[in-house]
Structures are given as C-alpha cells and as structure tokens.
VEXMARMI-11480 format. One record per residue (C-alpha): residue number from 1; x, y, z. Coordinates in steps of 0.25 Angstrom, whole numbers, padded with zeros to 4 digits, m for minus. Layout:
(NUM,(X,Y,Z))
...
***
This chain:
(1,(0034,0195,m0008))
(2,(0038,0197,m0023))
(3,(0031,0207,m0031))
(4,(0018,0203,m0039))
(5,(0018,0204,m0054))
(6,(0007,0213,m0059))
(7,(0001,0209,m0072))
(8,(m0013,0208,m0079))
(9,(m0017,0193,m0082))
(10,(m0027,0191,m0093))
(11,(m0032,0178,m0099))
(12,(m0024,0172,m0110))
(13,(m0023,0161,m0120))
(14,(m0018,0147,m0116))
(15,(m0005,0141,m0119))
(16,(m0003,0126,m0123))
(17,(0004,0122,m0110))
(18,(0007,0128,m0097))
(19,(0021,0133,m0095))
(20,(0031,0123,m0088))
(21,(0037,0126,m0075))
(22,(0042,0113,m0068))
(23,(0041,0119,m0054))
(24,(0032,0117,m0042))
(25,(0019,0124,m0046))
(26,(0023,0123,m0061))
(27,(0020,0114,m0073))
(28,(0029,0104,m0079))
(29,(0026,0101,m0094))
(30,(0031,0087,m0097))
(31,(0031,0081,m0111))
(32,(0026,0067,m0111))
(33,(0029,0063,m0126))
(34,(0022,0065,m0139))
(35,(0008,0064,m0143))
(36,(0004,0052,m0151))
(37,(m0009,0051,m0159))
(38,(m0018,0041,m0153))
(39,(m0011,0040,m0140))
(40,(m0017,0046,m0127))
(41,(m0010,0056,m0119))
(42,(0000,0051,m0108))
(43,(m0004,0053,m0094))
(44,(0004,0059,m0083))
(45,(0004,0060,m0067))
(46,(0012,0068,m0057))
(47,(0012,0059,m0045))
(48,(m0003,0054,m0045))
(49,(m0009,0067,m0052))
(50,(m0012,0066,m0067))
(51,(m0005,0076,m0075))
(52,(m0010,0084,m0087))
(53,(m0005,0079,m0101))
(54,(m0007,0087,m0113))
(55,(m0003,0087,m0128))
(56,(0006,0099,m0133))
(57,(0013,0099,m0146))
(58,(0011,0084,m0148))
(59,(0017,0081,m0135))
(60,(0011,0076,m0122))
(61,(0014,0086,m0110))
(62,(0012,0083,m0096))
(63,(0008,0096,m0088))
(64,(0012,0094,m0074))
(65,(0008,0103,m0062))
(66,(0019,0104,m0052))
(67,(0014,0107,m0038))
(68,(0019,0118,m0030))
(69,(0024,0108,m0019))
(70,(0031,0098,m0029))
(71,(0045,0096,m0025))
(72,(0055,0101,m0036))
(73,(0063,0090,m0043))
(74,(0061,0077,m0051))
(75,(0046,0073,m0053))
(76,(0040,0062,m0062))
(77,(0027,0062,m0071))
(78,(0021,0048,m0073))
(79,(0017,0047,m0087))
(80,(0008,0036,m0094))
(81,(0008,0036,m0109))
(82,(0005,0026,m0120))
(83,(0019,0021,m0119))
(84,(0019,0018,m0104))
(85,(0021,0025,m0091))
(86,(0033,0033,m0087))
(87,(0039,0044,m0078))
(88,(0043,0057,m0083))
(89,(0052,0065,m0074))
(90,(0052,0080,m0073))
(91,(0058,0091,m0064))
(92,(0052,0101,m0055))
(93,(0060,0113,m0052))
(94,(0060,0121,m0039))
(95,(0053,0135,m0038))
(96,(0052,0144,m0027))
(97,(0039,0153,m0027))
(98,(0039,0166,m0020))
(99,(0033,0169,m0007))
(100,(0020,0177,m0005))
(101,(0015,0182,0009))
(102,(0000,0186,0010))
(103,(m0007,0193,0021))
(104,(m0021,0189,0024))
(105,(m0030,0198,0033))
(106,(m0038,0186,0036))
(107,(m0029,0177,0044))
(108,(m0039,0166,0044))
(109,(m0036,0163,0030))
(110,(m0022,0159,0034))
(111,(m0023,0153,0048))
(112,(m0036,0145,0046))
(113,(m0046,0141,0057))
(114,(m0048,0126,0058))
(115,(m0061,0127,0050))
(116,(m0054,0135,0039))
(117,(m0042,0125,0039))
(118,(m0052,0113,0038))
(119,(m0059,0120,0026))
(120,(m0046,0124,0019))
(121,(m0041,0110,0020))
(122,(m0053,0103,0015))
(123,(m0053,0113,0003))
(124,(m0038,0111,0000))
(125,(m0041,0096,m0001))
(126,(m0053,0098,m0010))
(127,(m0045,0108,m0019))
(128,(m0033,0097,m0019))
(129,(m0043,0087,m0025))
(130,(m0048,0097,m0035))
(131,(m0033,0100,m0039))
(132,(m0031,0085,m0042))
(133,(m0043,0084,m0051))
(134,(m0041,0077,m0064))
(135,(m0050,0078,m0076))
(136,(m0044,0072,m0089))
(137,(m0047,0078,m0102))
(138,(m0046,0070,m0115))
(139,(m0031,0067,m0119))
(140,(m0027,0078,m0109))
(141,(m0029,0087,m0121))
(142,(m0040,0097,m0116))
(143,(m0033,0104,m0105))
(144,(m0029,0118,m0108))
(145,(m0017,0122,m0100))
(146,(m0016,0136,m0105))
(147,(m0024,0145,m0096))
(148,(m0029,0159,m0097))
(149,(m0029,0167,m0084))
(150,(m0042,0166,m0076))
(151,(m0043,0181,m0072))
(152,(m0038,0194,m0077))
(153,(m0030,0201,m0067))
(154,(m0016,0204,m0060))
(155,(m0007,0192,m0056))
(156,(m0008,0193,m0040))
(157,(0000,0180,m0036))
(158,(0008,0169,m0043))
(159,(0008,0154,m0041))
(160,(0017,0148,m0031))
(161,(0019,0159,m0021))
(162,(0023,0154,m0007))
(163,(0013,0161,0001))
(164,(0012,0166,0016))
(165,(m0002,0170,0021))
(166,(0000,0179,0034))
(167,(0014,0173,0035))
(168,(0009,0159,0035))
(169,(0015,0150,0023))
(170,(0004,0144,0014))
(171,(0004,0136,0001))
(172,(0009,0142,m0011))
(173,(0000,0151,m0020))
(174,(m0005,0140,m0030))
(175,(m0011,0149,m0040))
(176,(m0011,0162,m0048))
(177,(m0018,0175,m0043))
(178,(m0024,0185,m0051))
(179,(m0029,0198,m0045))
(180,(m0043,0201,m0050))
(181,(m0054,0209,m0044))
(182,(m0066,0202,m0037))
(183,(m0076,0197,m0047))
(184,(m0066,0196,m0059))
(185,(m0069,0184,m0068))
(186,(m0061,0172,m0066))
(187,(m0061,0162,m0078))
(188,(m0056,0148,m0081))
(189,(m0041,0148,m0086))
(190,(m0045,0137,m0095))
(191,(m0056,0127,m0099))
(192,(m0061,0116,m0090))
(193,(m0071,0112,m0080))
(194,(m0074,0118,m0066))
(195,(m0069,0107,m0056))
(196,(m0074,0114,m0044))
(197,(m0077,0127,m0037))
(198,(m0076,0130,m0022))
(199,(m0074,0141,m0011))
(200,(m0062,0138,m0003))
(201,(m0055,0144,0009))
(202,(m0043,0148,0002))
(203,(m0046,0148,m0012))
(204,(m0060,0154,m0011))
(205,(m0070,0152,m0022))
(206,(m0063,0143,m0032))
(207,(m0065,0137,m0046))
(208,(m0057,0124,m0051))
(209,(m0057,0122,m0066))
(210,(m0052,0108,m0071))
(211,(m0045,0110,m0085))
(212,(m0043,0095,m0086))
(213,(m0032,0085,m0083))
(214,(m0028,0090,m0070))
(215,(m0027,0105,m0073))
(216,(m0036,0114,m0064))
(217,(m0037,0129,m0061))
(218,(m0042,0135,m0049))
(219,(m0048,0149,m0048))
(220,(m0049,0154,m0033))
(221,(m0054,0165,m0024))
(222,(m0066,0168,m0033))
(223,(m0077,0177,m0029))
(224,(m0087,0169,m0037))
(225,(m0087,0156,m0044))
(226,(m0094,0155,m0057))
(227,(m0090,0141,m0061))
(228,(m0097,0128,m0058))
(229,(m0090,0115,m0055))
(230,(m0090,0105,m0067))
(231,(m0093,0117,m0077))
(232,(m0084,0118,m0090))
(233,(m0077,0131,m0091))
(234,(m0069,0137,m0103))
(235,(m0056,0145,m0102))
(236,(m0060,0159,m0098))
(237,(m0073,0156,m0092))
(238,(m0077,0163,m0079))
(239,(m0076,0154,m0067))
(240,(m0079,0165,m0056))
(241,(m0075,0179,m0051))
(242,(m0062,0182,m0044))
(243,(m0063,0185,m0029))
(244,(m0055,0183,m0016))
(245,(m0062,0171,m0009))
(246,(m0054,0162,0000))
(247,(m0040,0166,0005))
(248,(m0038,0179,m0004))
(249,(m0034,0193,m0001))
(250,(m0041,0199,m0013))
(251,(m0048,0196,m0026))
(252,(m0040,0187,m0035))
(253,(m0040,0174,m0043))
(254,(m0031,0163,m0038))
(255,(m0030,0154,m0050))
(256,(m0023,0140,m0049))
(257,(m0020,0129,m0058))
(258,(m0019,0115,m0054))
(259,(m0012,0104,m0063))
(260,(m0012,0090,m0059))
(261,(m0015,0094,m0045))
(262,(m0004,0104,m0043))
(263,(m0006,0119,m0042))
(264,(0003,0125,m0053))
(265,(0006,0139,m0058))
(266,(m0006,0145,m0066))
(267,(0004,0154,m0074))
(268,(0010,0142,m0081))
(269,(m0003,0140,m0088))
(270,(m0005,0154,m0093))
(271,(0000,0158,m0107))
(272,(0011,0167,m0101))
(273,(0017,0169,m0087))
(274,(0011,0182,m0082))
(275,(0021,0194,m0082))
(276,(0020,0207,m0075))
(277,(0027,0218,m0068))
(278,(0030,0216,m0054))
(279,(0024,0226,m0045))
(280,(0029,0226,m0030))
(281,(0019,0230,m0020))
(282,(0007,0225,m0029))
(283,(m0004,0219,m0020))
(284,(m0013,0210,m0028))
(285,(m0022,0200,m0020))
(286,(m0013,0190,m0014))
(287,(m0015,0175,m0018))
(288,(m0023,0168,m0007))
(289,(m0027,0154,m0012))
(290,(m0026,0141,m0005))
(291,(m0015,0139,0005))
***
C-alpha cells in the first residue's frame, strides 16, 4: 500500500470554481457561452441528471461531476439555451487509482448476515435517492463551489482508493478522510440546508447538506449529530462531532462531495490540493465508509 501523506488540514477560503479534472471521479468545467443581460442561464444535463451551471467572468460554465464508474472516452452534455438546444462533446481521460487493503477485526462488517445485507441494500438505495436530489437556486448563482475543510486534522485517506476489506474487493473509497479525535467538531464545508440525517450500517451517523443545484456534501461516522433536517446552515457551522460509527476502525471524518448524482473528489473543491510529507508506516484510521 502506498505511503500516506502526513499533513495538517485547516479550514480555508473558497475559490471561485473547483479545479478541473476530466477523469472518473473528477469534475469537468465546460464553457457554455457568454452571459447576456436579460437572458436566463442555460440548462445542462449529463444523461438524465441536471448539471450545475454558474457564471464566472461573464461566461456560463457547466460544472459536471464525473462518476467513478464513468467509462473513459467521448461523452456529451445536453445544453438548452436561449438560442436552442445542442450537444456539447467532451473527453474523459482514464485514471488508475491506487489500491488500499484494510483489515477489520469484526468480519461481520465485511461478510454480512442476511439481515445486515438487507439493511445495507435498503440504505444504499435511500442514499442513492438523496444523491440525485436537485434543488434549484435562482439563476444558478447562489451555489458556492469553493469549500472549506469540515474538520481540522491529518489526511488519512484520499478519494478513489480501490479498497479490499479482509481480502474482499469492495467499492472504491468515495470520499476524503480526516483523522480527528472522537468528539472533534465537524462543520459545514459551505452554506446550504440540511437535506437529511441518518444512522447507516456502513456510513454510521451521517449528515447530508444540500448546497443547491445538485451539489451535496456528506459527513459520515459522526459520534453525534447536531443538525436538523430542513435547517439552514452557514459555512463553518457545526453539524456534529466526529466519531467511528458504522464501518470504521477508529475516529475520523469521512467527507464526500456529490455533484449531479456522482461522487467526486472533495480535494478539487478546496483552495489548494493538500500537500505533505510522505511517511511510510504511518497508521491513521483507515477509511471505512460505504462499500
């Protein structure tokens, strides 16, 4: 397994747009044309899923989430604007994410009983519906796509790792892990409203924050939830306390970003890509969110 980077992560200022990475699990930034006074924002769809469109430097930009299982190659965005409808072609490059092998003492979290399997499948379906949620804001102009880190701690697991639990292949790591002690505060990465909360078999106690226009963040493995569904939250407002609920080997925050229904790399929404000194043999809590 590759060495993990050791670094301290602190909340920071937001950037105007996420960084572009047209790979599975990344974000494509696609120009849609100039902003004209009096004309509404264009609308865009990837498949059947609406896509976030925002204005930046007098241009309309589609901010497209690319799912981890999206095949590399040519894809199309459907765009509807004042001058009609068109198809916008773009390329998705291949990316090979590293492997991560995790050993859990409780094998029942890997090889599930029929009852646990049924519960997990119900929860995966429910979370899938939340990920596809769409709440449109006025002219797509109110969505802050520059995030602050939701916790202060050491990076413990990057997005996209191809994971094996007790030798069994499972879904890639669809989030960013921050090693923090139990009870550490977890805050909203940006303003929005609490879409849902829950206590899930894999993700443990989780808060979903809807930032508008298909941009959603998830905060998993919490020890305590302090947010109420439907409540407005500001950037930096506390959502709960970090813990190790669900499938986790130790206290940490698993933070996920969902864009037009796709789980994408949270680091792309931070002001800078985290940098740090590699430290072989470091053993932070291992990422252990949904399969």
